[in-house]
PQR file of N, CA, C, O and H, with PARSE charges and radii, in Angstrom:
ATOM      1  N   MET A   1     114.465  39.068 114.655 -0.4000 1.5000
ATOM      2  CA  MET A   1     115.325  40.113 114.178 -0.0000 2.0000
ATOM      3  C   MET A   1     114.488  41.379 114.010  0.5500 1.7000
ATOM      4  O   MET A   1     113.356  41.340 113.528 -0.5500 1.4000
ATOM      5  N   ALA A   2     115.075  42.495 114.418 -0.4000 1.5000
ATOM      6  CA  ALA A   2     114.405  43.780 114.288 -0.0000 2.0000
ATOM      7  C   ALA A   2     114.886  44.488 113.026  0.5500 1.7000
ATOM      8  O   ALA A   2     116.054  44.386 112.652 -0.5500 1.4000
ATOM      9  H   ALA A   2     115.995  42.527 114.809  0.4000 1.0000
ATOM     10  N   THR A   3     113.981  45.199 112.383 -0.4000 1.5000
ATOM     11  CA  THR A   3     114.324  46.009 111.219 -0.0000 2.0000
ATOM     12  C   THR A   3     114.169  47.463 111.615  0.5500 1.7000
ATOM     13  O   THR A   3     113.158  47.849 112.203 -0.5500 1.4000
ATOM     14  H   THR A   3     113.032  45.282 112.687  0.4000 1.0000
ATOM     15  N   ILE A   4     115.163  48.266 111.295 -0.4000 1.5000
ATOM     16  CA  ILE A   4     115.147  49.683 111.633 -0.0000 2.0000
ATOM     17  C   ILE A   4     115.118  50.479 110.339  0.5500 1.7000
ATOM     18  O   ILE A   4     115.912  50.229 109.432 -0.5500 1.4000
ATOM     19  H   ILE A   4     115.983  47.952 110.817  0.4000 1.0000
ATOM     20  N   THR A   5     114.210  51.429 110.257 -0.4000 1.5000
ATOM     21  CA  THR A   5     114.113  52.311 109.104 -0.0000 2.0000
ATOM     22  C   THR A   5     114.883  53.585 109.420  0.5500 1.7000
ATOM     23  O   THR A   5     114.599  54.263 110.408 -0.5500 1.4000
ATOM     24  H   THR A   5     113.566  51.632 110.994  0.4000 1.0000
ATOM     25  N   LEU A   6     115.853  53.904 108.580 -0.4000 1.5000
ATOM     26  CA  LEU A   6     116.668  55.098 108.800 -0.0000 2.0000
ATOM     27  C   LEU A   6     115.961  56.335 108.271  0.5500 1.7000
ATOM     28  O   LEU A   6     115.378  56.323 107.187 -0.5500 1.4000
ATOM     29  H   LEU A   6     116.084  53.354 107.778  0.4000 1.0000
ATOM     30  N   THR A   7     116.024  57.411 109.063 -0.4000 1.5000
ATOM     31  CA  THR A   7     115.495  58.690 108.623 -0.0000 2.0000
ATOM     32  C   THR A   7     116.631  59.642 108.271  0.5500 1.7000
ATOM     33  O   THR A   7     116.406  60.692 107.669 -0.5500 1.4000
ATOM     34  H   THR A   7     116.498  57.421 109.944  0.4000 1.0000
ATOM     35  N   ASP A   8     117.863  59.269 108.651 -0.4000 1.5000
ATOM     36  CA  ASP A   8     119.070  60.028 108.309 -0.0000 2.0000
ATOM     37  C   ASP A   8     119.977  59.122 107.478  0.5500 1.7000
ATOM     38  O   ASP A   8     119.591  58.013 107.111 -0.5500 1.4000
ATOM     39  H   ASP A   8     118.047  58.416 109.140  0.4000 1.0000
ATOM     40  N   ASP A   9     121.169  59.598 107.190 -0.4000 1.5000
ATOM     41  CA  ASP A   9     122.117  58.821 106.395 -0.0000 2.0000
ATOM     42  C   ASP A   9     122.620  57.588 107.142  0.5500 1.7000
ATOM     43  O   ASP A   9     122.915  56.566 106.523 -0.5500 1.4000
ATOM     44  H   ASP A   9     121.483  60.500 107.488  0.4000 1.0000
ATOM     45  N   TYR A  10     122.720  57.678 108.474 -0.4000 1.5000
ATOM     46  CA  TYR A  10     123.250  56.570 109.279 -0.0000 2.0000
ATOM     47  C   TYR A  10     122.664  56.605 110.683  0.5500 1.7000
ATOM     48  O   TYR A  10     121.997  57.566 111.067 -0.5500 1.4000
ATOM     49  H   TYR A  10     122.480  58.508 108.977  0.4000 1.0000
ATOM     50  N   ILE A  11     122.923  55.544 111.444 -0.4000 1.5000
ATOM     51  CA  ILE A  11     122.554  55.451 112.844 -0.0000 2.0000
ATOM     52  C   ILE A  11     123.737  54.802 113.559  0.5500 1.7000
ATOM     53  O   ILE A  11     124.335  53.860 113.039 -0.5500 1.4000
ATOM     54  H   ILE A  11     123.465  54.764 111.132  0.4000 1.0000
ATOM     55  N   THR A  12     124.080  55.304 114.758 -0.4000 1.5000
ATOM     56  CA  THR A  12     125.222  54.736 115.470 -0.0000 2.0000
ATOM     57  C   THR A  12     124.833  53.412 116.122  0.5500 1.7000
ATOM     58  O   THR A  12     123.654  53.132 116.340 -0.5500 1.4000
ATOM     59  H   THR A  12     123.595  56.069 115.181  0.4000 1.0000
ATOM     60  N   LEU A  13     125.836  52.616 116.426 -0.4000 1.5000
ATOM     61  CA  LEU A  13     125.585  51.328 117.053 -0.0000 2.0000
ATOM     62  C   LEU A  13     124.868  51.503 118.389  0.5500 1.7000
ATOM     63  O   LEU A  13     123.977  50.718 118.712 -0.5500 1.4000
ATOM     64  H   LEU A  13     126.793  52.844 116.249  0.4000 1.0000
ATOM     65  N   GLY A  14     125.236  52.508 119.162 -0.4000 1.5000
ATOM     66  CA  GLY A  14     124.551  52.779 120.430 -0.0000 2.0000
ATOM     67  C   GLY A  14     123.077  53.080 120.219  0.5500 1.7000
ATOM     68  O   GLY A  14     122.237  52.620 120.992 -0.5500 1.4000
ATOM     69  H   GLY A  14     125.960  53.146 118.900  0.4000 1.0000
ATOM     70  N   GLN A  15     122.751  53.839 119.189 -0.4000 1.5000
ATOM     71  CA  GLN A  15     121.356  54.152 118.879 -0.0000 2.0000
ATOM     72  C   GLN A  15     120.602  52.906 118.439  0.5500 1.7000
ATOM     73  O   GLN A  15     119.425  52.746 118.763 -0.5500 1.4000
ATOM     74  H   GLN A  15     123.433  54.213 118.560  0.4000 1.0000
ATOM     75  N   VAL A  16     121.273  52.020 117.701 -0.4000 1.5000
ATOM     76  CA  VAL A  16     120.641  50.770 117.274 -0.0000 2.0000
ATOM     77  C   VAL A  16     120.279  49.927 118.499  0.5500 1.7000
ATOM     78  O   VAL A  16     119.167  49.407 118.595 -0.5500 1.4000
ATOM     79  H   VAL A  16     122.229  52.150 117.438  0.4000 1.0000
ATOM     80  N   LEU A  17     121.219  49.797 119.426 -0.4000 1.5000
ATOM     81  CA  LEU A  17     120.963  48.997 120.629 -0.0000 2.0000
ATOM     82  C   LEU A  17     119.786  49.561 121.419  0.5500 1.7000
ATOM     83  O   LEU A  17     118.991  48.806 121.978 -0.5500 1.4000
ATOM     84  H   LEU A  17     122.122  50.219 119.347  0.4000 1.0000
ATOM     85  N   LYS A  18     119.676  50.867 121.464 -0.4000 1.5000
ATOM     86  CA  LYS A  18     118.556  51.510 122.149 -0.0000 2.0000
ATOM     87  C   LYS A  18     117.242  51.263 121.406  0.5500 1.7000
ATOM     88  O   LYS A  18     116.223  50.968 122.031 -0.5500 1.4000
ATOM     89  H   LYS A  18     120.321  51.480 121.010  0.4000 1.0000
ATOM     90  N   GLU A  19     117.260  51.381 120.085 -0.4000 1.5000
ATOM     91  CA  GLU A  19     116.058  51.179 119.272 -0.0000 2.0000
ATOM     92  C   GLU A  19     115.489  49.764 119.398  0.5500 1.7000
ATOM     93  O   GLU A  19     114.272  49.580 119.424 -0.5500 1.4000
ATOM     94  H   GLU A  19     118.088  51.621 119.578  0.4000 1.0000
ATOM     95  N   VAL A  20     116.372  48.769 119.477 -0.4000 1.5000
ATOM     96  CA  VAL A  20     115.902  47.382 119.541 -0.0000 2.0000
ATOM     97  C   VAL A  20     115.612  46.937 120.972  0.5500 1.7000
ATOM     98  O   VAL A  20     115.194  45.801 121.196 -0.5500 1.4000
ATOM     99  H   VAL A  20     117.361  48.919 119.456  0.4000 1.0000
ATOM    100  N   GLY A  21     115.835  47.834 121.948 -0.4000 1.5000
ATOM    101  CA  GLY A  21     115.493  47.524 123.328 -0.0000 2.0000
ATOM    102  C   GLY A  21     116.555  46.758 124.099  0.5500 1.7000
ATOM    103  O   GLY A  21     116.276  46.235 125.178 -0.5500 1.4000
ATOM    104  H   GLY A  21     116.175  48.757 121.765  0.4000 1.0000
ATOM    105  N   ALA A  22     117.775  46.682 123.560 -0.4000 1.5000
ATOM    106  CA  ALA A  22     118.856  45.981 124.264 -0.0000 2.0000
ATOM    107  C   ALA A  22     119.355  46.799 125.451  0.5500 1.7000
ATOM    108  O   ALA A  22     119.827  46.237 126.440 -0.5500 1.4000
ATOM    109  H   ALA A  22     118.002  47.107 122.684  0.4000 1.0000
ATOM    110  N   ILE A  23     119.252  48.129 125.356 -0.4000 1.5000
ATOM    111  CA  ILE A  23     119.648  49.023 126.438 -0.0000 2.0000
ATOM    112  C   ILE A  23     118.569  50.086 126.604  0.5500 1.7000
ATOM    113  O   ILE A  23     117.763  50.321 125.704 -0.5500 1.4000
ATOM    114  H   ILE A  23     118.869  48.586 124.553  0.4000 1.0000
ATOM    115  N   ASP A  24     118.569  50.731 127.785 -0.4000 1.5000
ATOM    116  CA  ASP A  24     117.577  51.768 128.047 -0.0000 2.0000
ATOM    117  C   ASP A  24     118.065  53.171 127.696  0.5500 1.7000
ATOM    118  O   ASP A  24     117.268  54.047 127.358 -0.5500 1.4000
ATOM    119  H   ASP A  24     119.223  50.540 128.517  0.4000 1.0000
ATOM    120  N   SER A  25     119.387  53.379 127.779 -0.4000 1.5000
ATOM    121  CA  SER A  25     119.925  54.701 127.459 -0.0000 2.0000
ATOM    122  C   SER A  25     121.238  54.536 126.704  0.5500 1.7000
ATOM    123  O   SER A  25     121.881  53.489 126.776 -0.5500 1.4000
ATOM    124  H   SER A  25     120.034  52.668 128.054  0.4000 1.0000
ATOM    125  N   GLY A  26     121.623  55.569 125.988 -0.4000 1.5000
ATOM    126  CA  GLY A  26     122.847  55.519 125.204 -0.0000 2.0000
ATOM    127  C   GLY A  26     124.085  55.299 126.054  0.5500 1.7000
ATOM    128  O   GLY A  26     125.066  54.725 125.581 -0.5500 1.4000
ATOM    129  H   GLY A  26     121.100  56.420 125.930  0.4000 1.0000
ATOM    130  N   GLY A  27     124.053  55.750 127.315 -0.4000 1.5000
ATOM    131  CA  GLY A  27     125.182  55.576 128.211 -0.0000 2.0000
ATOM    132  C   GLY A  27     125.470  54.123 128.558  0.5500 1.7000
ATOM    133  O   GLY A  27     126.580  53.798 128.980 -0.5500 1.4000
ATOM    134  H   GLY A  27     123.256  56.216 127.700  0.4000 1.0000
ATOM    135  N   GLN A  28     124.496  53.254 128.389 -0.4000 1.5000
ATOM    136  CA  GLN A  28     124.669  51.839 128.692 -0.0000 2.0000
ATOM    137  C   GLN A  28     125.351  51.081 127.555  0.5500 1.7000
ATOM    138  O   GLN A  28     125.740  49.928 127.737 -0.5500 1.4000
ATOM    139  H   GLN A  28     123.595  53.518 128.046  0.4000 1.0000
ATOM    140  N   ALA A  29     125.502  51.700 126.397 -0.4000 1.5000
ATOM    141  CA  ALA A  29     126.065  51.018 125.227 -0.0000 2.0000
ATOM    142  C   ALA A  29     127.469  50.497 125.488  0.5500 1.7000
ATOM    143  O   ALA A  29     127.795  49.371 125.111 -0.5500 1.4000
ATOM    144  H   ALA A  29     125.186  52.637 126.249  0.4000 1.0000
ATOM    145  N   LYS A  30     128.301  51.308 126.130 -0.4000 1.5000
ATOM    146  CA  LYS A  30     129.682  50.900 126.397 -0.0000 2.0000
ATOM    147  C   LYS A  30     129.717  49.613 127.213  0.5500 1.7000
ATOM    148  O   LYS A  30     130.483  48.702 126.900 -0.5500 1.4000
ATOM    149  H   LYS A  30     128.036  52.222 126.436  0.4000 1.0000
ATOM    150  N   TRP A  31     128.901  49.534 128.249 -0.4000 1.5000
ATOM    151  CA  TRP A  31     128.885  48.360 129.129 -0.0000 2.0000
ATOM    152  C   TRP A  31     128.254  47.164 128.421  0.5500 1.7000
ATOM    153  O   TRP A  31     128.709  46.034 128.593 -0.5500 1.4000
ATOM    154  H   TRP A  31     128.279  50.274 128.503  0.4000 1.0000
ATOM    155  N   TYR A  32     127.224  47.401 127.636 -0.4000 1.5000
ATOM    156  CA  TYR A  32     126.592  46.309 126.887 -0.0000 2.0000
ATOM    157  C   TYR A  32     127.591  45.684 125.913  0.5500 1.7000
ATOM    158  O   TYR A  32     127.708  44.461 125.835 -0.5500 1.4000
ATOM    159  H   TYR A  32     126.854  48.320 127.496  0.4000 1.0000
ATOM    160  N   LEU A  33     128.302  46.523 125.180 -0.4000 1.5000
ATOM    161  CA  LEU A  33     129.248  46.029 124.187 -0.0000 2.0000
ATOM    162  C   LEU A  33     130.435  45.303 124.825  0.5500 1.7000
ATOM    163  O   LEU A  33     131.034  44.427 124.201 -0.5500 1.4000
ATOM    164  H   LEU A  33     128.206  47.516 125.243  0.4000 1.0000
ATOM    165  N   ALA A  34     130.775  45.665 126.067 -0.4000 1.5000
ATOM    166  CA  ALA A  34     131.861  44.982 126.768 -0.0000 2.0000
ATOM    167  C   ALA A  34     131.457  43.569 127.182  0.5500 1.7000
ATOM    168  O   ALA A  34     132.304  42.682 127.284 -0.5500 1.4000
ATOM    169  H   ALA A  34     130.289  46.377 126.573  0.4000 1.0000
ATOM    170  N   ASP A  35     130.158  43.361 127.420 -0.4000 1.5000
ATOM    171  CA  ASP A  35     129.667  42.074 127.927 -0.0000 2.0000
ATOM    172  C   ASP A  35     128.997  41.192 126.882  0.5500 1.7000
ATOM    173  O   ASP A  35     128.841  39.991 127.103 -0.5500 1.4000
ATOM    174  H   ASP A  35     129.469  44.081 127.336  0.4000 1.0000
ATOM    175  N   HIS A  36     128.599  41.762 125.752 -0.4000 1.5000
ATOM    176  CA  HIS A  36     127.860  41.020 124.737 -0.0000 2.0000
ATOM    177  C   HIS A  36     128.508  41.193 123.367  0.5500 1.7000
ATOM    178  O   HIS A  36     128.739  42.325 122.943 -0.5500 1.4000
ATOM    179  H   HIS A  36     128.725  42.738 125.572  0.4000 1.0000
ATOM    180  N   PRO A  37     128.804  40.108 122.670 -0.5600 1.5000
ATOM    181  CA  PRO A  37     129.379  40.243 121.324  0.2800 2.0000
ATOM    182  C   PRO A  37     128.337  40.776 120.334  0.5500 1.7000
ATOM    183  O   PRO A  37     127.202  40.300 120.298 -0.5500 1.4000
ATOM    184  N   VAL A  38     128.729  41.751 119.549 -0.4000 1.5000
ATOM    185  CA  VAL A  38     127.860  42.324 118.520 -0.0000 2.0000
ATOM    186  C   VAL A  38     128.620  42.262 117.203  0.5500 1.7000
ATOM    187  O   VAL A  38     129.785  42.654 117.141 -0.5500 1.4000
ATOM    188  H   VAL A  38     129.650  42.138 119.579  0.4000 1.0000
ATOM    189  N   THR A  39     127.976  41.776 116.158 -0.4000 1.5000
ATOM    190  CA  THR A  39     128.611  41.731 114.850 -0.0000 2.0000
ATOM    191  C   THR A  39     127.846  42.607 113.862  0.5500 1.7000
ATOM    192  O   THR A  39     126.621  42.715 113.918 -0.5500 1.4000
ATOM    193  H   THR A  39     127.030  41.458 116.208  0.4000 1.0000
ATOM    194  N   LEU A  40     128.596  43.226 112.961 -0.4000 1.5000
ATOM    195  CA  LEU A  40     128.026  43.993 111.857 -0.0000 2.0000
ATOM    196  C   LEU A  40     128.633  43.438 110.580  0.5500 1.7000
ATOM    197  O   LEU A  40     129.852  43.436 110.411 -0.5500 1.4000
ATOM    198  H   LEU A  40     129.591  43.138 112.915  0.4000 1.0000
ATOM    199  N   ASN A  41     127.787  42.972 109.694 -0.4000 1.5000
ATOM    200  CA  ASN A  41     128.238  42.345 108.443 -0.0000 2.0000
ATOM    201  C   ASN A  41     129.249  41.236 108.712  0.5500 1.7000
ATOM    202  O   ASN A  41     130.215  41.074 107.967 -0.5500 1.4000
ATOM    203  H   ASN A  41     126.796  42.973 109.831  0.4000 1.0000
ATOM    204  N   GLY A  42     129.024  40.475 109.776 -0.4000 1.5000
ATOM    205  CA  GLY A  42     129.863  39.330 110.092 -0.0000 2.0000
ATOM    206  C   GLY A  42     131.139  39.631 110.845  0.5500 1.7000
ATOM    207  O   GLY A  42     131.902  38.712 111.142 -0.5500 1.4000
ATOM    208  H   GLY A  42     128.240  40.606 110.382  0.4000 1.0000
ATOM    209  N   GLU A  43     131.399  40.901 111.169 -0.4000 1.5000
ATOM    210  CA  GLU A  43     132.611  41.278 111.881 -0.0000 2.0000
ATOM    211  C   GLU A  43     132.267  41.791 113.270  0.5500 1.7000
ATOM    212  O   GLU A  43     131.327  42.568 113.438 -0.5500 1.4000
ATOM    213  H   GLU A  43     130.779  41.648 110.929  0.4000 1.0000
ATOM    214  N   LEU A  44     133.042  41.349 114.278 -0.4000 1.5000
ATOM    215  CA  LEU A  44     132.840  41.779 115.650 -0.0000 2.0000
ATOM    216  C   LEU A  44     133.042  43.286 115.752  0.5500 1.7000
ATOM    217  O   LEU A  44     134.020  43.823 115.232 -0.5500 1.4000
ATOM    218  H   LEU A  44     133.806  40.718 114.141  0.4000 1.0000
ATOM    219  N   GLU A  45     132.116  43.966 116.422 -0.4000 1.5000
ATOM    220  CA  GLU A  45     132.177  45.427 116.543 -0.0000 2.0000
ATOM    221  C   GLU A  45     131.912  45.833 117.987  0.5500 1.7000
ATOM    222  O   GLU A  45     130.928  45.394 118.582 -0.5500 1.4000
ATOM    223  H   GLU A  45     131.321  43.531 116.844  0.4000 1.0000
ATOM    224  N   ALA A  46     132.784  46.672 118.560 -0.4000 1.5000
ATOM    225  CA  ALA A  46     132.629  47.105 119.946 -0.0000 2.0000
ATOM    226  C   ALA A  46     132.628  48.624 120.085  0.5500 1.7000
ATOM    227  O   ALA A  46     132.683  49.144 121.199 -0.5500 1.4000
ATOM    228  H   ALA A  46     133.583  47.029 118.076  0.4000 1.0000
ATOM    229  N   ARG A  47     132.567  49.338 118.962 -0.4000 1.5000
ATOM    230  CA  ARG A  47     132.558  50.808 119.020 -0.0000 2.0000
ATOM    231  C   ARG A  47     131.119  51.303 119.005  0.5500 1.7000
ATOM    232  O   ARG A  47     130.404  51.135 118.016 -0.5500 1.4000
ATOM    233  H   ARG A  47     132.523  48.915 118.057  0.4000 1.0000
ATOM    234  N   ARG A  48     130.699  51.917 120.112 -0.4000 1.5000
ATOM    235  CA  ARG A  48     129.301  52.365 120.211 -0.0000 2.0000
ATOM    236  C   ARG A  48     128.975  53.472 119.227  0.5500 1.7000
ATOM    237  O   ARG A  48     127.810  53.666 118.882 -0.5500 1.4000
ATOM    238  H   ARG A  48     131.279  52.054 120.915  0.4000 1.0000
ATOM    239  N   GLY A  49     129.986  54.207 118.766 -0.4000 1.5000
ATOM    240  CA  GLY A  49     129.766  55.294 117.820 -0.0000 2.0000
ATOM    241  C   GLY A  49     129.895  54.870 116.366  0.5500 1.7000
ATOM    242  O   GLY A  49     129.830  55.711 115.469 -0.5500 1.4000
ATOM    243  H   GLY A  49     130.933  54.050 119.046  0.4000 1.0000
ATOM    244  N   LYS A  50     130.075  53.581 116.122 -0.4000 1.5000
ATOM    245  CA  LYS A  50     130.214  53.064 114.753 -0.0000 2.0000
ATOM    246  C   LYS A  50     128.984  53.443 113.940  0.5500 1.7000
ATOM    247  O   LYS A  50     127.855  53.156 114.339 -0.5500 1.4000
ATOM    248  H   LYS A  50     130.128  52.898 116.851  0.4000 1.0000
ATOM    249  N   LYS A  51     129.205  54.085 112.804 -0.4000 1.5000
ATOM    250  CA  LYS A  51     128.100  54.507 111.952 -0.0000 2.0000
ATOM    251  C   LYS A  51     127.609  53.327 111.124  0.5500 1.7000
ATOM    252  O   LYS A  51     128.401  52.610 110.514 -0.5500 1.4000
ATOM    253  H   LYS A  51     130.122  54.318 112.480  0.4000 1.0000
ATOM    254  N   ASN A  52     126.302  53.135 111.111 -0.4000 1.5000
ATOM    255  CA  ASN A  52     125.681  52.053 110.359 -0.0000 2.0000
ATOM    256  C   ASN A  52     124.799  52.657 109.286  0.5500 1.7000
ATOM    257  O   ASN A  52     123.877  53.424 109.567 -0.5500 1.4000
ATOM    258  H   ASN A  52     125.658  53.718 111.606  0.4000 1.0000
ATOM    259  N   TYR A  53     125.100  52.297 108.061 -0.4000 1.5000
ATOM    260  CA  TYR A  53     124.365  52.806 106.915 -0.0000 2.0000
ATOM    261  C   TYR A  53     123.340  51.773 106.457  0.5500 1.7000
ATOM    262  O   TYR A  53     123.356  50.632 106.918 -0.5500 1.4000
ATOM    263  H   TYR A  53     125.848  51.674 107.833  0.4000 1.0000
ATOM    264  N   ALA A  54     122.468  52.164 105.567 -0.4000 1.5000
ATOM    265  CA  ALA A  54     121.428  51.270 105.058 -0.0000 2.0000
ATOM    266  C   ALA A  54     122.043  49.988 104.502  0.5500 1.7000
ATOM    267  O   ALA A  54     123.164  49.997 103.992 -0.5500 1.4000
ATOM    268  H   ALA A  54     122.455  53.091 105.192  0.4000 1.0000
ATOM    269  N   GLN A  55     121.313  48.904 104.603 -0.4000 1.5000
ATOM    270  CA  GLN A  55     121.671  47.594 104.074 -0.0000 2.0000
ATOM    271  C   GLN A  55     122.723  46.850 104.887  0.5500 1.7000
ATOM    272  O   GLN A  55     123.202  45.810 104.437 -0.5500 1.4000
ATOM    273  H   GLN A  55     120.403  48.897 105.018  0.4000 1.0000
ATOM    274  N   ARG A  56     123.101  47.336 106.059 -0.4000 1.5000
ATOM    275  CA  ARG A  56     124.017  46.597 106.920 -0.0000 2.0000
ATOM    276  C   ARG A  56     123.208  45.651 107.788  0.5500 1.7000
ATOM    277  O   ARG A  56     122.075  45.951 108.165 -0.5500 1.4000
ATOM    278  H   ARG A  56     122.712  48.181 106.425  0.4000 1.0000
ATOM    279  N   ARG A  57     123.794  44.518 108.097 -0.4000 1.5000
ATOM    280  CA  ARG A  57     123.136  43.527 108.941 -0.0000 2.0000
ATOM    281  C   ARG A  57     123.940  43.353 110.212  0.5500 1.7000
ATOM    282  O   ARG A  57     125.171  43.348 110.182 -0.5500 1.4000
ATOM    283  H   ARG A  57     124.714  44.275 107.790  0.4000 1.0000
ATOM    284  N   GLY A  58     123.243  43.211 111.329 -0.4000 1.5000
ATOM    285  CA  GLY A  58     123.926  43.034 112.602 -0.0000 2.0000
ATOM    286  C   GLY A  58     123.276  41.959 113.447  0.5500 1.7000
ATOM    287  O   GLY A  58     122.146  41.539 113.202 -0.5500 1.4000
ATOM    288  H   GLY A  58     122.244  43.215 111.354  0.4000 1.0000
ATOM    289  N   ASP A  59     124.029  41.523 114.455 -0.4000 1.5000
ATOM    290  CA  ASP A  59     123.536  40.513 115.379 -0.0000 2.0000
ATOM    291  C   ASP A  59     124.130  40.791 116.747  0.5500 1.7000
ATOM    292  O   ASP A  59     125.329  41.038 116.876 -0.5500 1.4000
ATOM    293  H   ASP A  59     124.948  41.864 114.654  0.4000 1.0000
ATOM    294  N   ALA A  60     123.288  40.751 117.762 -0.4000 1.5000
ATOM    295  CA  ALA A  60     123.740  40.976 119.137 -0.0000 2.0000
ATOM    296  C   ALA A  60     123.556  39.686 119.927  0.5500 1.7000
ATOM    297  O   ALA A  60     122.518  39.029 119.848 -0.5500 1.4000
ATOM    298  H   ALA A  60     122.314  40.551 117.657  0.4000 1.0000
ATOM    299  N   GLY A  61     124.584  39.343 120.686 -0.4000 1.5000
ATOM    300  CA  GLY A  61     124.554  38.109 121.461 -0.0000 2.0000
ATOM    301  C   GLY A  61     124.216  38.290 122.885  0.5500 1.7000
ATOM    302  O   GLY A  61     124.161  37.316 123.635 -0.5500 1.4000
ATOM    303  H   GLY A  61     125.428  39.877 120.751  0.4000 1.0000
TER
END
């Protein structure tokens, strides 16, 4: 599991996927989310612009 330190109030799901190395560019987020289930706090999430605040937990399949 990767830990990301926020420097702003939030980070979008697309930025998270890029930070952890799941995608190479933000434009790939839409296609990644269509093919791979991603959960945030136990709920399935497919919006690449979803804002993630501190203390949220996620998992990418």
